[in-house]
C-alpha positions in Angstrom: 18.3 -20.9 24.5 19.7 -20.5 21.0 18.5 -24.0 19.9 15.0 -23.2 21.2 14.9 -20.0 19.2 16.1 -21.8 16.1 13.3 -24.3 16.5 10.8 -21.4 17.2 12.0 -19.5 14.1 11.7 -22.7 12.0 8.2 -23.4 13.2 6.8 -19.9 13.1 9.0 -18.2 10.5 9.3 -15.3 12.9 12.7 -14.2 14.4 12.7 -12.8 17.9 15.4 -10.3 18.7 16.2 -8.4 21.8 15.1 -4.7 21.7 12.8 -5.1 18.7 9.2 -5.5 17.9 7.8 -8.3 15.8 5.9 -6.5 13.1 2.6 -8.0 11.9 1.7 -5.4 9.3 2.2 -2.6 11.9 4.5 0.2 10.7 8.2 -0.4 11.6 8.5 2.9 13.4 6.5 1.8 16.4 8.8 1.1 19.4 11.8 0.5 17.1 14.0 2.2 19.7 12.3 0.6 22.8 14.3 -1.6 25.0 13.2 -5.0 26.3 12.2 -8.3 24.8 8.6 -8.2 23.7 6.3 -8.5 20.7 3.0 -6.8 19.7 0.4 -9.3 18.6 -2.2 -8.6 15.9 -4.6 -7.3 18.5 -2.1 -4.6 19.6 -1.3 -6.3 22.9 2.3 -6.1 24.2 3.6 -9.6 25.1 6.6 -9.8 27.4 9.2 -12.3 26.0 11.9 -11.5 28.6 12.0 -15.1 29.7 12.8 -16.3 26.2 15.5 -13.6 25.7 17.2 -14.4 29.1 16.6 -11.0 30.5 13.6 -11.1 32.9 14.4 -7.7 34.5 14.1 -5.4 31.5 10.8 -3.7 31.6 8.4 -4.0 28.7 7.7 -0.6 27.2 4.3 0.8 27.3 2.9 1.2 23.8 -0.1 3.5 24.2 -1.4 3.8 20.6 -1.0 1.6 17.6 -2.3 2.8 14.3 -5.0 0.5 13.0 -5.4 -0.1 9.3 -8.5 1.7 8.2 -11.3 -0.6 7.0 -14.6 0.8 5.6 -17.7 -1.3 5.9 -21.1 -1.3 4.1 -24.0 -3.3 5.3 -25.5 -5.7 2.8 -29.1 -4.7 2.6 -30.1 -7.8 0.6 -28.9 -9.9 -2.3 -30.0 -10.0 -5.9 -29.3 -13.4 -7.4 -26.6 -13.8 -4.7 -24.9 -10.4 -5.5 -24.7 -7.9 -2.6 -26.8 -4.8 -2.7 -25.4 -1.9 -0.7 -26.2 1.8 -0.1 -24.0 4.2 -2.2 -24.0 7.9 -1.6 -23.3 10.3 -4.5 -22.1 13.9 -4.2 -22.2 13.6 -0.4 -26.0 13.8 -0.4 -28.1 11.3 -2.3 -28.1 7.6 -1.4 -29.1 4.8 -3.7 -29.1 1.0 -3.6 -26.6 -0.5 -6.0 -25.3 -4.0 -6.9 -21.6 -4.6 -5.9 -20.3 -5.8 -9.3 -16.6 -6.7 -9.1 -16.8 -7.6 -12.8 -18.0 -4.1 -13.9 -15.2 -1.9 -15.2 -17.3 1.3 -14.6 -19.9 2.3 -12.1 -23.3 2.5 -13.8 -26.3 4.6 -12.6 -29.8 4.5 -14.0 -31.4 7.3 -15.9 -33.6 8.0 -12.8 -30.4 8.3 -10.6 -28.8 10.5 -13.3 -31.9 12.8 -13.2 -31.9 13.0 -9.4 -28.1 13.8 -9.4 -28.4 16.2 -12.3 -25.8 14.3 -14.2 -25.4 15.6 -17.7 -24.0 13.2 -20.4 -20.6 14.4 -21.5 -20.0 11.7 -24.1 -20.5 8.0 -24.7 -18.6 4.8 -23.8 -18.6 1.4 -25.3 -18.7 -1.6 -22.9 -18.8 -5.3 -23.1 -21.7 -6.5 -20.9 -21.9 -9.9 -19.1 -23.7 -11.6 -22.0 -20.9 -10.7 -24.4 -22.8 -8.0 -26.1 -21.1 -4.7 -27.0 -23.3 -1.7 -25.9 -22.9 2.0 -26.1 -23.7 4.0 -22.9 -24.1 7.7 -22.1 -21.2 8.8 -19.9 -21.5 11.4 -17.1 -19.6 12.7 -14.2 -20.3 12.8 -10.4 -18.6 14.8 -7.8 -18.1 11.8 -5.4 -19.0 8.2 -4.8 -19.0 7.1 -1.1 -19.6 3.7 0.6 -19.3 3.3 4.3 -16.7 6.1 4.5 -14.7 5.0 1.5 -14.8 7.8 -1.1 -13.8 8.4 -4.7 -14.0 12.0 -6.0 -14.7 13.3 -9.5 -15.7 10.0 -11.1 -17.1 9.1 -14.5 -20.2 6.9 -14.5 -22.2 5.2 -17.2 -25.9 5.7 -17.5 -27.7 2.3 -18.0 -30.4 0.0 -16.9 -28.9 -1.4 -13.7 -27.2 0.4 -10.9 -23.7 -1.2 -10.6 -20.8 -0.2 -8.3 -17.8 -1.0 -10.5 -14.0 -1.1 -10.6 -13.6 2.7 -11.0 -14.6 2.7 -7.3 -13.7 -0.8 -6.1 -10.2 -0.8 -7.8 -8.7 1.2 -5.0 -9.7 -1.4 -2.3 -9.2 -5.0 -1.4 -12.8 -6.2 -1.0 -14.0 -8.8 1.5 -17.6 -9.9 1.1 -19.0 -11.4 4.3 -22.5 -12.6 5.2 -23.9 -9.2 6.2 -21.2 -6.7 5.4 -18.7 -5.8 2.7 -15.3 -4.6 3.9 -13.2 -2.1 1.9 -9.5 -2.3 2.8 -7.5 0.5 1.2 -4.7 -0.7 -1.0 -1.3 0.6 -0.2 
């Protein structure tokens, strides 16, 4: 049995131990005191490993609730030159289409958006834009920016020609861009 487990550990890189849970990104506190020989897979299913541990009579504990990592999603409405366009809600009320721009340091709203949101310029900011030019933008503040349930409060925004969701929002998330949806995974 020990040689089998050594081979299994060598192949999978996962050690199986009696009375423990194999943790695949699930907090260590789950079932840490449970008895038995089992693991919890990435789908949250409990798999009985008693035959591997040499103890086929110990019951596998019931794990009723596993915390799932929170993932926020935004539907891609269309693409502009390949860049996803998604709905972004400002101040909990007004929704606008914006380009998801992972290269933009700051979120940029248009003057029309600023008027609708009653954003008052509080200063200016200098930014290097994609063509290498250095441009000065009016700078304002919004109460919140929300996408698919992911929210950033009290955020500065630039006022410019193109609506861009930038790193002042995106920086708190690991982003996955799929065919029809963008996923926002909170960073820990």
